[in-house]
BALUMDREN-609226 format. One record per residue: residue in three letters; residue number from 1; x, y, z of N, C-alpha, C, O in turn. Coordinates in Angstrom, 1 decimal, m for minus. Layout:
{timi->ala, balum->NUM, n_xx->X, n_yy->Y, n_zz->Z, ca_xx->X, ca_yy->Y, ca_zz->Z, c_xx->X, c_yy->Y, c_zz->Z, o_xx->X, o_yy->Y, o_zz->Z}
...
This chain:
{timi->unk, balum->1, n_xx->m2.1, n_yy->0.9, n_zz->m25.2, ca_xx->m1.6, ca_yy->2.2, ca_zz->m25.3, c_xx->m0.4, c_yy->2.2, c_zz->m26.2, o_xx->0.4, o_yy->1.3, o_zz->m26.1}
{timi->unk, balum->2, n_xx->m0.2, n_yy->3.2, n_zz->m27.0, ca_xx->1.0, ca_yy->3.3, ca_zz->m27.8, c_xx->2.2, c_yy->3.6, c_zz->m27.0, o_xx->2.1, o_yy->4.3, o_zz->m26.0}
{timi->unk, balum->3, n_xx->3.4, n_yy->3.1, n_zz->m27.4, ca_xx->4.6, ca_yy->3.4, ca_zz->m26.7, c_xx->5.0, c_yy->4.9, c_zz->m27.0, o_xx->4.7, o_yy->5.5, o_zz->m28.0}
{timi->unk, balum->4, n_xx->5.7, n_yy->5.4, n_zz->m26.0, ca_xx->6.2, ca_yy->6.8, ca_zz->m26.1, c_xx->7.7, c_yy->6.8, c_zz->m26.0, o_xx->8.3, o_yy->6.2, o_zz->m25.1}
{timi->unk, balum->5, n_xx->8.4, n_yy->7.5, n_zz->m26.9, ca_xx->9.8, ca_yy->7.6, ca_zz->m26.8, c_xx->10.2, c_yy->8.8, c_zz->m26.0, o_xx->9.6, o_yy->9.9, o_zz->m26.2}
{timi->unk, balum->6, n_xx->11.1, n_yy->8.7, n_zz->m25.1, ca_xx->11.6, ca_yy->9.8, ca_zz->m24.3, c_xx->13.1, c_yy->10.0, c_zz->m24.6, o_xx->13.9, o_yy->9.1, o_zz->m24.6}
{timi->unk, balum->7, n_xx->13.4, n_yy->11.2, n_zz->m24.9, ca_xx->14.8, ca_yy->11.6, ca_zz->m25.2, c_xx->15.5, c_yy->11.7, c_zz->m23.9, o_xx->14.9, o_yy->11.9, o_zz->m22.9}
{timi->unk, balum->8, n_xx->16.9, n_yy->11.6, n_zz->m23.9, ca_xx->17.6, ca_yy->11.8, ca_zz->m22.7, c_xx->17.4, c_yy->13.1, c_zz->m22.1, o_xx->17.4, o_yy->13.2, o_zz->m20.8}
{timi->unk, balum->9, n_xx->17.2, n_yy->14.2, n_zz->m22.8, ca_xx->17.0, ca_yy->15.5, ca_zz->m22.2, c_xx->15.6, c_yy->15.6, c_zz->m21.5, o_xx->15.4, o_yy->16.3, o_zz->m20.6}
{timi->unk, balum->10, n_xx->14.6, n_yy->14.8, n_zz->m21.9, ca_xx->13.3, ca_yy->14.8, ca_zz->m21.3, c_xx->13.3, c_yy->13.9, c_zz->m20.0, o_xx->12.4, o_yy->14.1, o_zz->m19.2}
{timi->unk, balum->11, n_xx->14.2, n_yy->13.0, n_zz->m20.0, ca_xx->14.2, ca_yy->12.0, ca_zz->m18.8, c_xx->14.9, c_yy->12.6, c_zz->m17.6, o_xx->16.1, o_yy->13.0, o_zz->m17.7}
{timi->unk, balum->12, n_xx->14.2, n_yy->12.8, n_zz->m16.5, ca_xx->14.8, ca_yy->13.3, ca_zz->m15.3, c_xx->15.0, c_yy->12.2, c_zz->m14.3, o_xx->15.4, o_yy->12.5, o_zz->m13.2}
{timi->unk, balum->13, n_xx->14.7, n_yy->11.0, n_zz->m14.6, ca_xx->14.9, ca_yy->9.8, ca_zz->m13.8, c_xx->16.1, c_yy->9.0, c_zz->m14.2, o_xx->16.2, o_yy->8.7, o_zz->m15.4}
{timi->unk, balum->14, n_xx->17.0, n_yy->8.7, n_zz->m13.3, ca_xx->18.2, ca_yy->7.8, ca_zz->m13.7, c_xx->17.7, c_yy->6.5, c_zz->m14.1, o_xx->16.9, o_yy->5.8, o_zz->m13.3}
{timi->unk, balum->15, n_xx->18.1, n_yy->6.0, n_zz->m15.2, ca_xx->17.8, ca_yy->4.6, ca_zz->m15.6, c_xx->16.4, c_yy->4.5, c_zz->m16.2, o_xx->16.0, o_yy->3.3, o_zz->m16.5}
{timi->unk, balum->16, n_xx->15.7, n_yy->5.5, n_zz->m16.5, ca_xx->14.4, ca_yy->5.4, ca_zz->m17.1, c_xx->14.6, c_yy->5.0, c_zz->m18.5, o_xx->15.4, o_yy->5.6, o_zz->m19.3}
{timi->unk, balum->17, n_xx->13.9, n_yy->3.9, n_zz->m18.9, ca_xx->14.1, ca_yy->3.5, ca_zz->m20.3, c_xx->13.6, c_yy->4.5, c_zz->m21.3, o_xx->12.6, o_yy->5.2, o_zz->m21.0}
{timi->unk, balum->18, n_xx->14.2, n_yy->4.6, n_zz->m22.4, ca_xx->13.9, ca_yy->5.7, ca_zz->m23.4, c_xx->12.6, c_yy->5.3, c_zz->m24.1, o_xx->12.0, o_yy->6.2, o_zz->m24.7}
{timi->unk, balum->19, n_xx->12.3, n_yy->4.0, n_zz->m24.2, ca_xx->11.1, ca_yy->3.6, ca_zz->m24.9, c_xx->10.2, c_yy->2.9, c_zz->m23.9, o_xx->10.6, o_yy->1.8, o_zz->m23.4}
{timi->unk, balum->20, n_xx->9.0, n_yy->3.4, n_zz->m23.6, ca_xx->8.2, ca_yy->2.7, ca_zz->m22.7, c_xx->7.1, c_yy->1.9, c_zz->m23.5, o_xx->6.1, o_yy->2.5, o_zz->m23.9}
{timi->unk, balum->21, n_xx->7.3, n_yy->0.6, n_zz->m23.6, ca_xx->6.4, ca_yy->m0.1, ca_zz->m24.4, c_xx->5.1, c_yy->m0.5, c_zz->m23.6, o_xx->4.0, o_yy->m0.6, o_zz->m24.1}
{timi->unk, balum->22, n_xx->5.3, n_yy->m0.7, n_zz->m22.3, ca_xx->4.1, ca_yy->m1.0, ca_zz->m21.4, c_xx->4.1, c_yy->0.0, c_zz->m20.3, o_xx->4.9, o_yy->m0.1, o_zz->m19.3}
{timi->unk, balum->23, n_xx->3.3, n_yy->1.0, n_zz->m20.4, ca_xx->3.3, ca_yy->2.1, ca_zz->m19.4, c_xx->2.8, c_yy->1.7, c_zz->m18.0, o_xx->3.0, o_yy->2.3, o_zz->m17.0}
{timi->unk, balum->24, n_xx->2.0, n_yy->0.6, n_zz->m18.0, ca_xx->1.4, ca_yy->0.1, ca_zz->m16.7, c_xx->2.0, c_yy->m1.3, c_zz->m16.4, o_xx->2.2, o_yy->m2.1, o_zz->m17.3}
{timi->unk, balum->25, n_xx->2.2, n_yy->m1.6, n_zz->m15.1, ca_xx->2.6, ca_yy->m2.9, ca_zz->m14.8, c_xx->1.6, c_yy->m4.0, c_zz->m15.1, o_xx->0.4, o_yy->m3.7, o_zz->m15.1}
{timi->unk, balum->26, n_xx->2.1, n_yy->m5.1, n_zz->m15.5, ca_xx->1.2, ca_yy->m6.2, ca_zz->m15.8, c_xx->0.5, c_yy->m6.7, c_zz->m14.5, o_xx->0.9, o_yy->m6.4, o_zz->m13.4}
{timi->unk, balum->27, n_xx->m0.6, n_yy->m7.5, n_zz->m14.6, ca_xx->m1.3, ca_yy->m8.0, ca_zz->m13.5, c_xx->m0.3, c_yy->m8.9, c_zz->m12.6, o_xx->m0.4, o_yy->m8.9, o_zz->m11.4}
{timi->unk, balum->28, n_xx->0.5, n_yy->m9.7, n_zz->m13.3, ca_xx->1.5, ca_yy->m10.5, ca_zz->m12.6, c_xx->2.5, c_yy->m9.7, c_zz->m11.8, o_xx->2.8, o_yy->m10.1, o_zz->m10.7}
{timi->unk, balum->29, n_xx->2.9, n_yy->m8.6, n_zz->m12.4, ca_xx->3.9, ca_yy->m7.8, ca_zz->m11.7, c_xx->3.2, c_yy->m7.1, c_zz->m10.5, o_xx->3.8, o_yy->m7.1, o_zz->m9.4}
{timi->unk, balum->30, n_xx->2.0, n_yy->m6.7, n_zz->m10.6, ca_xx->1.3, ca_yy->m6.0, ca_zz->m9.5, c_xx->1.1, c_yy->m7.0, c_zz->m8.4, o_xx->1.2, o_yy->m6.7, o_zz->m7.2}
{timi->unk, balum->31, n_xx->0.7, n_yy->m8.3, n_zz->m8.8, ca_xx->0.5, ca_yy->m9.3, ca_zz->m7.8, c_xx->1.8, c_yy->m9.7, c_zz->m7.1, o_xx->1.7, o_yy->m9.9, o_zz->m5.9}
{timi->unk, balum->32, n_xx->2.9, n_yy->m9.7, n_zz->m7.8, ca_xx->4.1, ca_yy->m10.1, ca_zz->m7.2, c_xx->4.6, c_yy->m9.0, c_zz->m6.2, o_xx->5.1, o_yy->m9.3, o_zz->m5.1}
{timi->unk, balum->33, n_xx->4.3, n_yy->m7.7, n_zz->m6.5, ca_xx->4.7, ca_yy->m6.6, ca_zz->m5.6, c_xx->3.8, c_yy->m6.7, c_zz->m4.3, o_xx->4.3, o_yy->m6.5, o_zz->m3.2}
{timi->unk, balum->34, n_xx->2.5, n_yy->m7.0, n_zz->m4.5, ca_xx->1.6, ca_yy->m7.1, ca_zz->m3.4, c_xx->2.0, c_yy->m8.2, c_zz->m2.4, o_xx->1.9, o_yy->m8.1, o_zz->m1.2}
{timi->unk, balum->35, n_xx->2.4, n_yy->m9.4, n_zz->m3.0, ca_xx->2.9, ca_yy->m10.5, ca_zz->m2.2, c_xx->4.1, c_yy->m10.1, c_zz->m1.4, o_xx->4.3, o_yy->m10.4, o_zz->m0.2}
{timi->unk, balum->36, n_xx->5.1, n_yy->m9.4, n_zz->m2.1, ca_xx->6.3, ca_yy->m9.0, ca_zz->m1.5, c_xx->6.0, c_yy->m8.0, c_zz->m0.3, o_xx->6.7, o_yy->m8.1, o_zz->0.7}
{timi->unk, balum->37, n_xx->5.2, n_yy->m7.1, n_zz->m0.5, ca_xx->4.8, ca_yy->m6.1, ca_zz->0.5, c_xx->4.2, c_yy->m6.8, c_zz->1.7, o_xx->4.5, o_yy->m6.5, o_zz->2.8}
{timi->unk, balum->38, n_xx->3.3, n_yy->m7.7, n_zz->1.4, ca_xx->2.6, ca_yy->m8.5, ca_zz->2.5, c_xx->3.6, c_yy->m9.2, c_zz->3.3, o_xx->3.6, o_yy->m9.2, o_zz->4.6}
{timi->unk, balum->39, n_xx->4.6, n_yy->m9.9, n_zz->2.7, ca_xx->5.6, ca_yy->m10.6, ca_zz->3.4, c_xx->6.5, c_yy->m9.7, c_zz->4.2, o_xx->6.8, o_yy->m10.0, o_zz->5.4}
{timi->unk, balum->40, n_xx->6.9, n_yy->m8.6, n_zz->3.6, ca_xx->7.7, ca_yy->m7.6, ca_zz->4.3, c_xx->7.0, c_yy->m7.1, c_zz->5.6, o_xx->7.6, o_yy->m7.0, o_zz->6.7}
{timi->unk, balum->41, n_xx->5.7, n_yy->m6.8, n_zz->5.5, ca_xx->4.9, ca_yy->m6.3, ca_zz->6.7, c_xx->4.8, c_yy->m7.4, c_zz->7.7, o_xx->4.9, o_yy->m7.1, o_zz->8.9}
{timi->unk, balum->42, n_xx->4.6, n_yy->m8.7, n_zz->7.3, ca_xx->4.5, ca_yy->m9.8, ca_zz->8.2, c_xx->5.8, c_yy->m10.0, c_zz->9.0, o_xx->5.8, o_yy->m10.2, o_zz->10.2}
{timi->unk, balum->43, n_xx->6.9, n_yy->m9.9, n_zz->8.3, ca_xx->8.3, ca_yy->m10.1, ca_zz->8.9, c_xx->8.6, c_yy->m9.0, c_zz->9.9, o_xx->8.9, o_yy->m9.3, o_zz->11.0}
{timi->unk, balum->44, n_xx->8.4, n_yy->m7.7, n_zz->9.5, ca_xx->8.7, ca_yy->m6.6, ca_zz->10.4, c_xx->7.7, c_yy->m6.6, c_zz->11.6, o_xx->8.2, o_yy->m6.4, o_zz->12.7}
{timi->unk, balum->45, n_xx->6.4, n_yy->m6.7, n_zz->11.3, ca_xx->5.5, ca_yy->m6.7, ca_zz->12.5, c_xx->5.7, c_yy->m7.9, c_zz->13.4, o_xx->5.5, o_yy->m7.8, o_zz->14.6}
{timi->unk, balum->46, n_xx->6.0, n_yy->m9.1, n_zz->12.8, ca_xx->6.3, ca_yy->m10.2, ca_zz->13.6, c_xx->7.5, c_yy->m10.0, c_zz->14.6, o_xx->7.5, o_yy->m10.4, o_zz->15.7}
{timi->unk, balum->47, n_xx->8.5, n_yy->m9.4, n_zz->14.0, ca_xx->9.7, ca_yy->m9.1, ca_zz->14.8, c_xx->9.4, c_yy->m8.1, c_zz->15.9, o_xx->9.8, o_yy->m8.3, o_zz->17.1}
{timi->unk, balum->48, n_xx->8.6, n_yy->m7.1, n_zz->15.6, ca_xx->8.2, ca_yy->m6.1, ca_zz->16.6, c_xx->7.3, c_yy->m6.8, c_zz->17.7, o_xx->7.4, o_yy->m6.5, o_zz->18.9}
{timi->unk, balum->49, n_xx->6.4, n_yy->m7.7, n_zz->17.2, ca_xx->5.5, ca_yy->m8.4, ca_zz->18.2, c_xx->6.3, c_yy->m9.3, c_zz->19.1, o_xx->5.9, o_yy->m9.4, o_zz->20.3}
{timi->unk, balum->50, n_xx->7.3, n_yy->m9.9, n_zz->18.6, ca_xx->8.2, ca_yy->m10.7, ca_zz->19.5, c_xx->8.8, c_yy->m9.9, c_zz->20.6, o_xx->8.9, o_yy->m10.3, o_zz->21.7}
{timi->unk, balum->51, n_xx->9.3, n_yy->m8.7, n_zz->20.2, ca_xx->9.9, ca_yy->m7.8, ca_zz->21.2, c_xx->8.9, c_yy->m7.4, c_zz->22.3, o_xx->9.2, o_yy->m7.4, o_zz->23.4}
{timi->unk, balum->52, n_xx->7.7, n_yy->m7.0, n_zz->21.8, ca_xx->6.6, ca_yy->m6.6, ca_zz->22.7, c_xx->6.3, c_yy->m7.8, c_zz->23.7, o_xx->6.1, o_yy->m7.5, o_zz->24.9}
{timi->unk, balum->53, n_xx->6.2, n_yy->m9.0, n_zz->23.1, ca_xx->5.9, ca_yy->m10.1, ca_zz->24.0, c_xx->6.9, c_yy->m10.4, c_zz->25.0, o_xx->6.6, o_yy->m10.7, o_zz->26.2}
{timi->unk, balum->54, n_xx->8.2, n_yy->m10.3, n_zz->24.6, ca_xx->9.3, ca_yy->m10.5, ca_zz->25.6, c_xx->9.3, c_yy->m9.4, c_zz->26.7, o_xx->9.8, o_yy->m9.7, o_zz->27.8}
{timi->unk, balum->55, n_xx->8.8, n_yy->m8.3, n_zz->26.4, ca_xx->8.7, ca_yy->m7.2, ca_zz->27.4, c_xx->7.4, c_yy->m7.2, c_zz->28.1, o_xx->7.1, o_yy->m6.2, o_zz->28.9}
{timi->unk, balum->56, n_xx->6.6, n_yy->m8.2, n_zz->27.9, ca_xx->5.3, ca_yy->m8.4, ca_zz->28.6, c_xx->4.4, c_yy->m7.2, c_zz->28.4, o_xx->3.6, o_yy->m6.7, o_zz->29.3}
{timi->unk, balum->57, n_xx->4.4, n_yy->m6.7, n_zz->27.1, ca_xx->3.5, ca_yy->m5.6, ca_zz->26.7, c_xx->2.4, c_yy->m6.2, c_zz->25.8, o_xx->2.6, o_yy->m7.3, o_zz->25.3}
{timi->unk, balum->58, n_xx->1.4, n_yy->m5.4, n_zz->25.5, ca_xx->0.3, ca_yy->m5.9, ca_zz->24.6, c_xx->0.2, c_yy->m5.0, c_zz->23.4, o_xx->m0.5, o_yy->m5.4, o_zz->22.5}
{timi->unk, balum->59, n_xx->0.9, n_yy->m3.9, n_zz->23.3, ca_xx->0.7, ca_yy->m3.0, ca_zz->22.2, c_xx->2.0, c_yy->m2.7, c_zz->21.5, o_xx->3.0, o_yy->m2.4, o_zz->22.1}
{timi->unk, balum->60, n_xx->2.0, n_yy->m2.9, n_zz->20.2, ca_xx->3.1, ca_yy->m2.6, ca_zz->19.3, c_xx->3.1, c_yy->m1.1, c_zz->19.0, o_xx->2.1, o_yy->m0.6, o_zz->18.5}
{timi->unk, balum->61, n_xx->4.2, n_yy->m0.4, n_zz->19.4, ca_xx->4.3, ca_yy->1.0, ca_zz->19.1, c_xx->5.2, c_yy->1.3, c_zz->17.9, o_xx->5.9, o_yy->0.4, o_zz->17.4}
{timi->unk, balum->62, n_xx->5.2, n_yy->2.5, n_zz->17.4, ca_xx->6.0, ca_yy->2.9, ca_zz->16.3, c_xx->7.5, c_yy->2.6, c_zz->16.6, o_xx->8.2, o_yy->2.2, o_zz->15.7}
{timi->unk, balum->63, n_xx->7.9, n_yy->2.9, n_zz->17.8, ca_xx->9.3, ca_yy->2.6, ca_zz->18.1, c_xx->9.7, c_yy->1.1, c_zz->18.0, o_xx->10.8, o_yy->0.8, o_zz->17.7}
{timi->unk, balum->64, n_xx->8.7, n_yy->0.3, n_zz->18.2, ca_xx->8.9, ca_yy->m1.2, ca_zz->18.1, c_xx->9.2, c_yy->m1.5, c_zz->16.6, o_xx->10.0, o_yy->m2.4, o_zz->16.3}
{timi->unk, balum->65, n_xx->8.4, n_yy->m0.9, n_zz->15.7, ca_xx->8.6, ca_yy->m1.1, ca_zz->14.3, c_xx->10.0, c_yy->m0.6, c_zz->13.9, o_xx->10.7, o_yy->m1.3, o_zz->13.1}
{timi->unk, balum->66, n_xx->10.4, n_yy->0.6, n_zz->14.3, ca_xx->11.7, ca_yy->1.1, ca_zz->14.0, c_xx->12.8, c_yy->0.2, c_zz->14.5, o_xx->13.8, o_yy->m0.1, o_zz->13.8}
{timi->unk, balum->67, n_xx->12.6, n_yy->m0.3, n_zz->15.7, ca_xx->13.6, ca_yy->m1.3, ca_zz->16.3, c_xx->13.6, c_yy->m2.6, c_zz->15.4, o_xx->14.7, o_yy->m3.1, o_zz->15.2}
{timi->unk, balum->68, n_xx->12.5, n_yy->m3.1, n_zz->15.0, ca_xx->12.5, ca_yy->m4.3, ca_zz->14.2, c_xx->13.2, c_yy->m4.1, c_zz->12.9, o_xx->13.9, o_yy->m4.9, o_zz->12.4}
{timi->unk, balum->69, n_xx->13.0, n_yy->m2.9, n_zz->12.3, ca_xx->13.7, ca_yy->m2.6, ca_zz->11.0, c_xx->15.2, c_yy->m2.6, c_zz->11.2, o_xx->16.0, o_yy->m3.2, o_zz->10.4}
{timi->unk, balum->70, n_xx->15.7, n_yy->m2.0, n_zz->12.3, ca_xx->17.1, ca_yy->m2.1, ca_zz->12.6, c_xx->17.6, c_yy->m3.5, c_zz->12.9, o_xx->18.6, o_yy->m3.9, o_zz->12.4}
{timi->unk, balum->71, n_xx->16.8, n_yy->m4.2, n_zz->13.6, ca_xx->17.2, ca_yy->m5.6, ca_zz->14.0, c_xx->17.3, c_yy->m6.5, c_zz->12.8, o_xx->18.1, o_yy->m7.4, o_zz->12.7}
{timi->unk, balum->72, n_xx->16.4, n_yy->m6.2, n_zz->11.8, ca_xx->16.4, ca_yy->m7.0, ca_zz->10.5, c_xx->17.4, c_yy->m6.5, c_zz->9.5, o_xx->17.5, o_yy->m7.0, o_zz->8.4}
{timi->unk, balum->73, n_xx->18.3, n_yy->m5.6, n_zz->9.9, ca_xx->19.4, ca_yy->m5.1, ca_zz->9.0, c_xx->18.9, c_yy->m4.0, c_zz->8.1, o_xx->19.6, o_yy->m3.8, o_zz->7.1}
{timi->unk, balum->74, n_xx->17.9, n_yy->m3.3, n_zz->8.4, ca_xx->17.4, ca_yy->m2.2, ca_zz->7.5, c_xx->17.6, c_yy->m0.9, c_zz->8.2, o_xx->16.7, o_yy->0.0, o_zz->8.2}
{timi->unk, balum->75, n_xx->18.8, n_yy->m0.7, n_zz->8.7, ca_xx->19.2, ca_yy->0.5, ca_zz->9.4, c_xx->19.0, c_yy->1.8, c_zz->8.6, o_xx->18.8, o_yy->2.8, o_zz->9.1}
{timi->unk, balum->76, n_xx->19.2, n_yy->1.6, n_zz->7.3, ca_xx->19.1, ca_yy->2.8, ca_zz->6.4, c_xx->17.8, c_yy->3.5, c_zz->6.5, o_xx->17.7, o_yy->4.7, o_zz->6.2}
{timi->unk, balum->77, n_xx->16.7, n_yy->2.7, n_zz->6.8, ca_xx->15.4, ca_yy->3.3, ca_zz->6.9, c_xx->15.1, c_yy->4.0, c_zz->8.2, o_xx->14.1, o_yy->4.8, o_zz->8.3}
{timi->unk, balum->78, n_xx->15.9, n_yy->3.7, n_zz->9.2, ca_xx->15.6, ca_yy->4.3, ca_zz->10.5, c_xx->15.6, c_yy->5.8, c_zz->10.6, o_xx->14.7, o_yy->6.4, o_zz->11.1}
{timi->unk, balum->79, n_xx->16.7, n_yy->6.5, n_zz->10.1, ca_xx->16.7, ca_yy->7.9, ca_zz->10.3, c_xx->15.6, c_yy->8.7, c_zz->9.6, o_xx->14.9, o_yy->9.5, o_zz->10.2}
{timi->unk, balum->80, n_xx->15.2, n_yy->8.3, n_zz->8.3, ca_xx->14.1, ca_yy->9.1, ca_zz->7.7, c_xx->12.8, c_yy->8.7, c_zz->8.4, o_xx->11.9, o_yy->9.6, o_zz->8.5}
{timi->unk, balum->81, n_xx->12.6, n_yy->7.5, n_zz->8.8, ca_xx->11.3, ca_yy->7.1, ca_zz->9.4, c_xx->11.2, c_yy->7.8, c_zz->10.8, o_xx->10.1, o_yy->8.2, o_zz->11.2}
{timi->unk, balum->82, n_xx->12.3, n_yy->7.8, n_zz->11.5, ca_xx->12.3, ca_yy->8.5, ca_zz->12.9, c_xx->12.0, c_yy->9.9, c_zz->12.7, o_xx->11.3, o_yy->10.5, o_zz->13.5}
{timi->unk, balum->83, n_xx->12.6, n_yy->10.6, n_zz->11.7, ca_xx->12.3, ca_yy->12.0, ca_zz->11.5, c_xx->10.9, c_yy->12.2, c_zz->11.1, o_xx->10.3, o_yy->13.2, o_zz->11.6}
{timi->unk, balum->84, n_xx->10.3, n_yy->11.4, n_zz->10.3, ca_xx->8.9, ca_yy->11.5, ca_zz->9.9, c_xx->8.0, c_yy->11.3, c_zz->11.1, o_xx->7.1, o_yy->12.1, o_zz->11.3}
{timi->unk, balum->85, n_xx->8.3, n_yy->10.3, n_zz->11.9, ca_xx->7.5, ca_yy->10.1, ca_zz->13.1, c_xx->7.6, c_yy->11.3, c_zz->14.1, o_xx->6.6, o_yy->11.7, o_zz->14.6}
{timi->unk, balum->86, n_xx->8.8, n_yy->11.9, n_zz->14.2, ca_xx->8.9, ca_yy->13.1, ca_zz->15.1, c_xx->8.1, c_yy->14.3, c_zz->14.5, o_xx->7.4, o_yy->15.0, o_zz->15.2}
{timi->unk, balum->87, n_xx->8.1, n_yy->14.5, n_zz->13.2, ca_xx->7.4, ca_yy->15.5, ca_zz->12.5, c_xx->5.9, c_yy->15.3, c_zz->12.7, o_xx->5.1, o_yy->16.2, o_zz->12.9}
{timi->unk, balum->88, n_xx->5.5, n_yy->14.0, n_zz->12.5, ca_xx->4.1, ca_yy->13.7, ca_zz->12.6, c_xx->3.6, c_yy->14.0, c_zz->14.1, o_xx->2.5, o_yy->14.5, o_zz->14.2}
{timi->unk, balum->89, n_xx->4.3, n_yy->13.6, n_zz->15.0, ca_xx->4.0, ca_yy->13.8, ca_zz->16.4, c_xx->3.9, c_yy->15.3, c_zz->16.8, o_xx->3.1, o_yy->15.8, o_zz->17.5}
{timi->unk, balum->90, n_xx->4.9, n_yy->16.1, n_zz->16.2, ca_xx->4.9, ca_yy->17.5, ca_zz->16.4, c_xx->3.7, c_yy->18.2, c_zz->15.8, o_xx->3.1, o_yy->19.1, o_zz->16.4}
{timi->unk, balum->91, n_xx->3.3, n_yy->17.7, n_zz->14.6, ca_xx->2.1, ca_yy->18.3, ca_zz->14.0, c_xx->0.8, c_yy->18.0, c_zz->14.7, o_xx->m0.1, o_yy->18.8, o_zz->14.7}
{timi->unk, balum->92, n_xx->0.8, n_yy->16.8, n_zz->15.4, ca_xx->m0.4, ca_yy->16.4, ca_zz->16.2, c_xx->m0.6, c_yy->17.2, c_zz->17.4, o_xx->m1.7, o_yy->17.4, o_zz->18.0}
{timi->unk, balum->93, n_xx->0.6, n_yy->17.7, n_zz->18.0, ca_xx->0.5, ca_yy->18.5, ca_zz->19.2, c_xx->0.3, c_yy->20.0, c_zz->19.0, o_xx->0.2, o_yy->20.7, o_zz->20.0}
């Protein structure tokens, strides 16, 4: 695909490069992101599963995932995810 030049007035994203030479991520980049996401999920779910095991439960709940995120130092994600979970539960009822 040909590159497209974007002027500063057309760019509404901070840090968007003005010249996009490769509009799609390479296969290596896609694979690297997939590996990183898989690792992230394993770490968070493993932390939540450890909590569940210590509490002699068998089911990991959404609250356990939120707890694991806080425990792993990702407190910044807790408020928006807790709000989303509340909205989702409200919509279900």
